[in-house]
C-alpha positions in Angstrom: 60.3 156.5 63.8 63.1 158.8 62.6 66.0 159.2 65.1 67.2 162.5 66.4 70.6 163.3 65.0 72.7 164.9 67.8 76.3 165.9 68.3 78.5 164.2 70.8 77.9 166.7 73.7 74.2 166.6 73.3 74.2 162.8 73.2 76.3 162.6 76.4 74.0 165.1 78.2 70.9 163.0 77.3 72.6 159.8 78.4 73.4 161.3 81.8 69.8 162.7 82.1 68.2 159.3 81.2 70.5 157.4 83.6 69.7 159.9 86.4 65.9 159.5 85.8 66.4 155.7 85.7 68.4 155.6 89.0 65.8 157.8 90.7 63.0 155.5 89.5 61.4 158.3 87.6 61.3 156.1 84.5 61.5 152.3 84.2 64.2 150.4 82.4 62.1 149.8 79.3 61.3 153.4 78.7 65.0 154.3 79.4 66.1 151.9 76.6 63.5 153.3 74.2 64.7 156.8 74.9 68.3 155.8 74.3 67.5 154.3 70.9 65.5 157.3 69.8 68.7 159.3 69.0 72.1 158.8 67.4 75.4 160.6 67.3 76.1 162.4 64.1 79.4 161.7 62.5 80.3 165.3 61.5 79.0 168.7 62.6 77.6 169.8 59.2 75.7 172.7 60.8 78.9 174.2 62.0 80.5 173.7 58.6 77.5 175.4 57.0 77.7 178.4 59.4 81.4 179.0 58.8 81.0 178.4 55.0 78.4 181.1 54.7 80.4 183.6 56.7 83.5 182.9 54.7 81.4 183.2 51.5 80.3 186.7 52.7 83.9 187.7 53.5 85.1 186.5 50.2 82.3 188.4 48.5 83.4 191.6 50.2 87.0 190.9 49.2 86.0 190.3 45.6 84.1 193.6 45.6 87.1 195.3 47.1 89.4 193.8 44.5 87.0 194.8 41.7 86.9 198.4 43.0 90.7 198.9 42.8 90.7 197.8 39.1 91.5 200.9 36.9 88.5 200.5 34.7 86.2 200.2 37.6 87.8 203.2 39.3 87.2 205.3 36.2 83.6 204.1 36.1 83.2 205.1 39.8 84.7 208.5 39.1 81.9 208.9 36.6 79.4 208.1 39.4 81.1 210.6 41.8 78.4 213.2 41.1 75.5 210.8 41.6 73.3 212.5 44.2 73.6 211.1 47.7 69.8 210.8 47.9 69.8 208.6 44.8 72.4 206.3 46.3 70.3 206.2 49.6 67.2 205.3 47.7 68.9 202.5 45.7 70.5 201.1 48.9 67.2 201.3 50.7 65.4 199.5 47.9 68.1 196.8 47.9 67.6 196.4 51.7 63.8 196.0 51.3 64.2 193.3 48.7 66.8 191.4 50.8 64.6 191.6 53.9 61.5 190.6 52.0 63.1 187.5 50.5 65.1 186.8 53.6 61.9 186.7 55.7 60.0 184.6 53.1 62.8 182.1 53.0 63.0 182.0 56.8 59.3 181.0 56.9 59.6 178.6 53.9 62.9 177.1 54.7 63.4 177.5 58.5 66.1 174.8 58.5 68.4 176.9 56.3 69.4 179.0 59.3 72.8 180.4 58.1 71.9 181.0 54.5 68.8 183.0 55.7 71.0 184.9 58.2 73.5 185.7 55.4 70.7 187.4 53.4 69.5 189.3 56.4 73.0 190.4 57.2 73.5 191.8 53.7 70.2 193.6 54.1 71.5 195.2 57.3 74.6 196.5 55.5 72.4 198.0 52.7 70.3 199.6 55.4 73.3 201.2 57.0 74.4 202.5 53.6 70.9 203.9 53.0 71.0 205.8 56.3 74.5 207.0 55.8 73.8 208.5 52.4 70.5 209.9 53.6 72.5 211.7 56.3 75.0 213.1 53.7 72.1 214.3 51.5 70.5 216.1 54.4 73.7 217.4 56.1 73.9 221.1 56.5 77.5 221.0 57.8 76.5 220.7 61.5 78.5 217.5 62.0 75.7 216.1 64.2 76.0 212.6 62.7 75.0 211.0 66.0 71.4 211.6 64.7 72.1 208.9 62.1 72.8 206.4 64.8 69.7 207.4 66.6 67.7 206.8 63.4 69.4 203.4 63.0 68.2 202.4 66.5 64.6 202.9 65.5 65.0 201.4 62.0 66.8 198.3 63.2 64.5 198.0 66.3 61.3 198.0 64.2 62.8 195.6 61.7 64.0 193.2 64.4 60.5 193.2 66.1 58.6 192.8 62.9 61.0 190.1 61.5 61.6 188.5 64.9 65.3 188.7 64.2 67.9 188.7 66.9 70.7 189.5 64.4 69.0 192.8 63.5 68.3 193.5 67.2 72.1 193.1 67.8 72.7 195.9 65.3 70.1 198.1 67.1 72.0 197.6 70.3 75.3 198.4 68.7 73.7 201.6 67.2 72.4 202.5 70.6 75.9 202.5 72.0 77.3 204.3 69.0 74.6 207.0 69.4 75.4 207.5 73.1 79.2 207.8 72.4 78.8 210.2 69.5 76.0 212.3 71.0 78.0 212.9 74.2 81.0 213.8 72.1 79.0 216.2 69.9 77.4 217.9 73.0 80.9 218.7 74.4 82.3 219.7 70.9 84.5 216.5 71.1 86.2 217.6 74.3 87.8 215.1 76.7 85.0 215.1 79.3 81.2 215.0 79.4 79.9 216.0 82.8 83.3 215.2 84.2 83.5 211.8 82.6 85.8 210.4 79.9 84.5 207.8 77.5 85.1 204.6 79.6 83.4 206.2 82.6 80.5 207.3 80.4 80.0 203.8 79.1 80.1 202.4 82.7 77.1 204.6 83.4 75.5 203.6 80.1 76.0 199.9 80.8 74.3 200.3 84.2 71.4 202.1 82.7 71.0 199.4 80.1 71.0 196.6 82.7 68.4 198.5 84.8 66.2 198.8 81.7 66.8 195.2 80.8 65.5 194.0 84.2 62.5 196.3 84.0 61.6 194.8 80.6 62.4 191.2 81.6 58.7 190.1 82.0 57.4 191.8 78.9 56.2 189.2 76.4 57.5 191.0 73.3 60.9 191.2 74.9 61.3 187.5 75.7 63.1 186.6 72.5 65.5 189.5 72.8 66.1 189.5 76.5 69.1 187.2 76.7 71.0 188.9 73.8 70.3 192.3 75.3 71.5 191.1 78.7 74.8 189.9 77.2 75.3 193.1 75.2 74.5 195.2 78.3 77.0 193.3 80.4 79.6 193.6 77.6 79.2 197.4 77.6 79.6 197.5 81.3 82.5 195.2 81.8 84.5 196.4 78.8 84.1 199.9 80.0 85.2 199.0 83.5 88.2 197.2 82.2 89.3 200.2 80.1 88.6 202.4 83.1 90.9 200.2 85.3 93.7 200.9 82.7 93.1 204.6 81.8 91.2 205.8 84.8 89.1 209.0 84.3 91.8 210.6 82.2 90.7 212.4 79.1 93.7 211.9 76.8 96.4 209.4 76.0 99.1 212.1 76.5 98.0 212.7 80.1 97.9 208.9 80.7 101.5 208.5 79.5 102.8 210.9 82.1 101.2 209.3 85.2 102.2 206.2 87.1 99.9 203.3 86.6 99.8 202.6 90.4 98.0 205.9 90.9 95.0 204.4 89.2 94.9 201.3 91.4 91.4 202.2 92.9 89.8 201.9 89.4 91.1 198.4 89.2 89.7 197.6 92.7 86.3 198.9 91.6 86.4 196.8 88.4 87.4 193.7 90.4 84.7 194.3 93.0 82.0 194.7 90.4 83.1 191.5 88.6 83.2 189.6 92.0 79.7 190.9 92.8 78.3 189.6 89.5 80.1 186.3 90.1 78.5 185.9 93.6 75.1 187.0 92.2 75.4 184.5 89.4 76.2 181.7 91.8 73.4 182.5 94.2 70.7 183.1 91.7 72.0 180.5 89.2 72.4 183.2 86.6 74.8 181.6 84.2 75.4 184.7 82.1 76.2 186.9 85.2 78.4 184.2 86.6 80.4 183.7 83.4 80.9 187.5 82.9 81.9 187.9 86.5 84.6 185.1 86.6 85.9 186.1 83.1 86.4 189.8 83.8 87.7 189.1 87.4 90.5 187.1 85.9 91.0 189.7 83.1 91.2 192.4 85.8 93.7 190.5 87.9 96.0 189.6 85.0 95.8 193.1 83.5 97.1 194.5 86.8 99.8 191.9 87.0 101.1 193.0 83.6 100.8 196.7 84.4 102.7 196.5 87.8 105.3 193.8 87.2 106.2 193.7 83.5 108.9 196.4 83.7 110.3 195.5 87.1 110.4 191.7 87.1 112.8 189.3 85.5 111.0 187.8 82.5 111.9 184.2 83.5 110.3 184.8 86.9 107.4 186.8 85.4 106.3 184.0 83.0 107.0 181.3 85.7 104.6 183.0 88.0 102.1 183.5 85.2 102.3 179.9 84.2 102.0 178.7 87.8 98.9 180.8 88.3 97.2 179.4 85.3 98.2 175.9 86.4 96.5 176.5 89.8 93.4 177.8 88.1 93.3 174.8 85.9 93.7 172.4 88.8 90.9 174.2 90.7 88.6 174.2 87.7 89.4 170.5 87.1 88.4 169.6 90.7 85.1 171.6 90.4 84.4 169.8 87.1 85.1 166.3 88.6 83.0 167.1 91.7 80.0 168.1 89.6 80.5 165.1 87.3 80.5 162.7 90.3 77.3 164.2 91.7 75.5 164.5 88.4 
């Protein structure tokens, strides 16, 4: 029988699980020994190396293309293509995206173990799709400047592709397009004024994040949404908490100029709201064993506290004392986290 090739953390987890089952007499000693010999620790994380290698390869490819473009001969050639119709560029990019998605899907089915090489192909297809939509928008543009419609189109294109190809990577771009559409559409509707219904951008996206989370919970039990639920949940929480964090810094002020002329302490209530929301998600995550809500809650609660510490004390505190307090606080957090970790380890 071929042995499972696991990394060190996975192996340690299985060892603990088997020992627990054996101690609780759920399995006998013979079965426990058989289970322990059914896997081995791999010597090097080749999967991680493959992942980083493919992303670096893509980055190098883009750099190479950029270096090629700045070459004088290539620049002259591109000048000759300047008058190429936008619709032609859109069609060419669209055709390239179709080819990449087709072969990417085929290779996913044929070589499912080649996770990162397949994702690299799909990612390149996503970029060509974005190019196709952008140039289609340029071709159809009547000078209205209503380019949020392109993001709206992207949502449906990426959404359909993600569903048909069962791809969370494409679904991520659909979610990013959704946020981009909301931001640009609210800007367009107000002629790019500072406020939309009395809300600046961070406050708008707090509302947007709340609506996203409500929709996510309504769709939680839908079968077609199962594969995308966790990713969508993470993105929805990211929209909400990043917006709350920015709101705690800038408040509901519409411009940087206005913000520069007010005292930061006058915006303290936004920081309190941000901390209360983070604390609420932390408690909810602990009670319901929702790991994602718990991690977002504790992370942004700490970010909120330390942001306020820098805002209120950086200018008025001796830097030696400032960093001494900062270091002591992290040491206390580390000690507390260490105690919790040791407690769980002792009771696992």
